[in-house]
LORODREN-618905 format. One record per residue (C-alpha): z, x, y. Coordinates in Angstrom, 2 decimals. Layout:
+---------+---------+---------+
|       z |       x |       y |
+---------+---------+---------+
|       Z |       X |       Y |
...
+---------+---------+---------+
END
This chain:
+---------+---------+---------+
|       z |       x |       y |
+---------+---------+---------+
|    0.07 |    0.25 |   -0.13 |
|   -1.29 |    1.40 |    3.42 |
|    1.23 |    1.04 |    6.74 |
|   -0.46 |    1.26 |   10.15 |
|    1.56 |    3.78 |   12.15 |
|    3.11 |    1.38 |   14.18 |
|    4.91 |    0.45 |   12.32 |
|    7.08 |    3.28 |   12.02 |
|    7.83 |    2.84 |   16.33 |
|    7.97 |   -1.19 |   15.52 |
|   11.15 |   -1.16 |   13.24 |
|   13.69 |    0.67 |   15.32 |
|   12.54 |   -1.11 |   18.04 |
|   12.52 |   -4.17 |   16.28 |
|   16.71 |   -3.28 |   14.94 |
|   17.69 |   -2.32 |   18.47 |
|   15.79 |   -5.91 |   19.78 |
|   18.32 |   -7.75 |   17.14 |
|   21.08 |   -5.17 |   18.20 |
|   20.85 |   -6.21 |   21.61 |
|   20.69 |   -9.98 |   20.80 |
|   23.26 |   -9.69 |   18.62 |
|   25.62 |   -7.88 |   21.42 |
|   24.49 |  -10.90 |   23.88 |
|   25.36 |  -13.50 |   21.64 |
|   28.80 |  -11.71 |   20.48 |
|   29.64 |  -11.88 |   24.33 |
|   29.02 |  -15.24 |   25.36 |
|   31.14 |  -16.38 |   22.19 |
|   33.78 |  -14.68 |   23.17 |
|   33.44 |  -15.71 |   26.98 |
|   33.89 |  -19.16 |   25.60 |
|   37.56 |  -19.53 |   26.43 |
|   37.08 |  -19.30 |   30.00 |
|   39.41 |  -16.60 |   31.18 |
|   38.60 |  -12.77 |   32.03 |
|   39.93 |  -10.19 |   29.85 |
|   39.46 |   -7.49 |   32.91 |
|   41.77 |   -7.12 |   35.39 |
|   38.82 |   -9.05 |   38.09 |
|   40.38 |  -12.48 |   37.55 |
|   44.63 |  -11.34 |   37.52 |
|   44.81 |  -11.70 |   41.63 |
|   45.62 |  -14.95 |   41.77 |
|   48.55 |  -14.99 |   39.28 |
|   50.10 |  -18.20 |   40.30 |
|   46.89 |  -20.36 |   40.71 |
|   46.19 |  -19.11 |   37.34 |
|   49.73 |  -19.92 |   36.01 |
|   49.79 |  -23.75 |   37.63 |
|   46.06 |  -24.29 |   36.48 |
|   47.00 |  -22.98 |   32.58 |
|   50.18 |  -25.33 |   32.69 |
|   48.00 |  -28.34 |   33.65 |
|   45.57 |  -27.76 |   30.78 |
|   48.83 |  -27.50 |   28.68 |
|   49.75 |  -31.01 |   30.01 |
|   45.84 |  -32.05 |   29.33 |
|   45.87 |  -30.37 |   25.86 |
|   49.77 |  -32.02 |   25.47 |
|   48.81 |  -35.70 |   25.92 |
|   45.18 |  -34.98 |   23.91 |
|   47.53 |  -34.21 |   21.14 |
|   49.81 |  -37.18 |   21.31 |
|   46.80 |  -39.84 |   21.27 |
|   45.21 |  -38.27 |   18.15 |
|   48.93 |  -38.26 |   16.58 |
|   49.32 |  -41.76 |   17.69 |
|   45.42 |  -42.57 |   16.44 |
|   46.33 |  -41.06 |   13.05 |
|   49.37 |  -43.31 |   12.53 |
|   47.56 |  -46.21 |   13.55 |
|   45.21 |  -45.19 |   10.31 |
|   47.28 |  -43.89 |    8.50 |
|   49.68 |  -47.59 |    8.33 |
|   46.29 |  -49.42 |    7.86 |
|   45.02 |  -47.25 |    4.96 |
|   47.62 |  -48.83 |    2.42 |
|   46.49 |  -51.96 |    3.16 |
|   42.76 |  -51.38 |    2.04 |
|   43.89 |  -49.80 |   -0.78 |
|   45.72 |  -52.42 |   -1.84 |
|   42.75 |  -54.19 |   -1.54 |
|   40.58 |  -52.34 |   -2.66 |
|   43.12 |  -52.19 |   -6.23 |
|   43.35 |  -55.68 |   -7.05 |
+---------+---------+---------+
END
């Protein structure tokens, strides 16, 4: 099987391109936590803690709502299972 001469140039370039895409994708995925890990955004520390507390409150409310929904569905589930058994 004969391989064209330019294949030896394209292989390393393709590998570098794939490595660059993987690096960019990892950076995007790591950046989804909405917080900068470098010291650039650390100047307004008080504001970030206040925002973090309100975010925590929001998450706590969501968790409590989901727990209530889960309890409601669990309380309904045995009745429907009893109906299926008979």
